[in-house]
N, C-alpha and C positions, 0 to 999 in steps of 0.2 A: 405488246404495242410499243412503238416508239414514242418518244415525247414530242415529236414533230407534228403530230396530228394523226388523223384517220389513215388507215393504211390503205384503203381502197376509196377512190373518189369517182363519182359518176355524174353524167349530165343531169339526170333527173330521178328522183326516188320517189315512189308512190307506196304510201302506208295507210291501211284502213282498218277499222274495227279493233281499236286498241281496247274500248270498253273501261275508260278510266272511271272508277267509282264502283266497279264491279270487283269482286273478291277474285274471280277467275282471271283478271287481267295480268299478263306476265310482263308488266312493265320493266321489272328488272332485266329481262332478256332483251327488250326493245332499247332501253337504255345503253346496255352493252353492245347492241348491234350499232347504234348511233355514235358511239365511240370509235368503232372501227371504220364505219362508212360514213360519206357524205356526199353532198350534191349541191349544184348551183341552184336548183329547184327541187322544192319538196312540195308534193300534194298530199293532203291529209284527205282521203277519200271516204269520208263519213264514219259514223259511230267511234269517233275518237273518245268523247265523253259518253257515259251511259246514263243519261237522265232517268230511264226507267228504273234502274237499279237504285240510284240516289235517293228517289222518292219514296221507295219501300224501306231502304234501310241505309243510312249514311256510311259511307266507308271511303276514306280517301287518306292512304298512307303517304309517308314523305316521298316515295318513289313516284307517286303521281305528281306530286308538286315539282320533283325534279324533271320529269318528261316535259312539263309545260315550260319550265325555265329553260331548259336545253333548247326548245324550239324558238323561244323568244330571243335566246342569245344568238341563234343562227340567223335569225331574221335581222337582228341589229348589226351582224357582221356582214350582211349583204346578200344572204340567201333569200330567194323569193319563196314564200311559204304561202300556199294556198288551200284554204279550208272549205271543203264542200260538205255541209252537213248530211248526216244520214236520219233514219227514223229514231234512232236511241238518243240523238242529240238535235232533235227537231226544233228545240227551243231557239236554236241559233239561226233558224231560217227566217226570223224576223229581222236579220241583220246583214242581208245580202248587201253587198256593195260598200261595207264598212271594213275598217281596219282595227285590229286589237294588237298593240305593239308591233305593227309592222305585219301581222298575219291578215292576208286578204280572206274575206268570207265571200263565197260566191255559190250560186245555185248549181251551176255546171261550169266546165271550162273546156275549150278546145287547146289541145296540146299540140304542137307542131314539133315532131320529132327531127333528128338531126338529118335525116334522109328525106325530109320533106313531107313525110306521111302525117296526116291529121288524124288526132283521136279524140272522140269525145269522152271527157272524163265525168262521172257521175256515180253517186253511190249505188243506186239501182232499185231501192225499196219502192219507188213509185211503179214498178213494174212487177211487184210481188202481189199477187191477188189477196193472198191471205192477210198481208198488212193493211192493203187499201180497203177491203170489204168486209174483213172479220178480225178487227183489231183486239177483241177480247180473245179470240183464239191465238192471234200473234203473242199476246201476254202469256197466255197459258203455255204456249210453246216455249216461251222464254224462260219459264220456271223450270219446265222439263230439261232444258238445255243446261240450265245452271246446276240441277241435279246430275246430270251426265259429266259435267265438269268436275264436280267434286268427287265422283267416282273415279273419273279419269286420274286426278291427283293421288288418290290412294294407290291406284294400280300402278302409276309411275314412281311412286315413292317404293314401293316393293321391287320394281324393275331396277331402281337405281342401287338399291341394296344388294341386288345379285348382279350388278354391273351390265345391266341389259339396256340397249338404246330406249330413247324416248318412243311412246306409241300413243296415238291418239284414237280413243275409242269412237269419238264422234265422226272423224274422218273414215274411220273403218266402216261405220255404220253407212255413211253417206255413199259409199262405193258398193256396198253389198245389198241394201234395201231398194228394191226395185222402184217403189214410189219416190224415194229421195234421189235416185238416178233420173228418173223421168222429169221431176222437178227442176233439178240442176240444168238438164238439157233443155227444157222449156224457158228456163230464165235466160240461158245463154243464147238462144235464138231470138227472145224478144228484145234483148239488149243489142243484138246484131241488127235487127230491124231499125230500132231507134238510132243507132249510129248511122245506118244508111240514110234515114231521113234527114239527119243533120248535114249529109253530104260529106261524111268522114270516111277514112278507110279502116278505122278501128274504133274499139270501145274500151276504156279502162274503167273498172267498177270494183266494189267490194260486196258487202251486205251477206253474202251466203257463205262465208268462211271456207271458200274453197279456191285456192289459188290455181291459175291456169293461165296457159297461152295457148289459143287454139285458132284455126283457120277453117273451121267446118262449115261456115254458113256464109262464105264468100266475103266476110269481114273479119278482121283480126279480133278476137275476143281474149281481153287479159282482165285477170282478177287478182288483187293484191293479197287476198287469202285474209289472215286476222292475227292478233297477238294474245289469243286466248288459249288457243291449242296449237296451230300449226307453226306459228310465229314466222311468218313469211313477210317478204317485201318485194315489190316489183322494181326493178332498176333498168334506166336506160343508159347505155354506153355512148361515148362520144360518136360512135359510127351509126347510131340509130337502132342498133341491136338491144333486144330486151332479154332479162333473165329474171327468175325467181330464186331468191335467196331464202333459204331456210336457216334459222338462228335458235336451234332449240338446245344446244350446247356450247356455252360461250368459252369453255374451256379448250375446246377442239378447233382452234383457229388455225387451220392449215392453209393459210394464206400464202400467195394470192389466189388460191383456187378455193373457194367456198364450198358448202353444200348446195348443190343447184339442183332445183326440181325442174327447171325447163329453161331453155334458151332459144330464141328466135331472130333472125336477122330481120 
């Protein structure tokens, strides 16, 4: 990377599900991503801090401080940073309408793209029936997910040893297990309906840790993914087109062409 700053600049970046405070958070990869990528506006689309994990076991390494400081520096330098809390950082929902070091806290946002399309920006947990109606089950599922992440780290340590690319156990399961596929489909459809209710052309969300750009429900559905496994961000170009950038290997910076999961005009 050059000394002149980030190598790729976007109109807008959308980042969700970083889970600061959880041992599975791959904050070091996100920091590297932000060294290479920048934007005029950055949306933090929920679960940036994992309050659930911090309550059960305090974990806050220097990389988590570094990420928070990097965002504050971006805000000081003129970037607009909007934080939309999710269920894991729901303690921030008491601060809607306030600013922390220039970072705005909001319940939802309407993002107007460069092409004039309007998008509802929301974390999405409010439309997860498990989170809303069986919080105890959501917490049990969270513990099971933590176990899967630990197993995933072991598997990928072996894969790195043999020179094999990164692989996500949880993402594989989500695409293979019928109930998971049905859950994701229902989540996407519900969020598309909510976007329609707000009179927008699309929705940008997080929560389910599955990055996507789809037009299946007559509304553009876009999910940022996460920084626990898939390490993805959603980026808007100056012409209003979007892409999902995957950043699982910081050493392979074949710029200006990144690892791209999807792109849509």
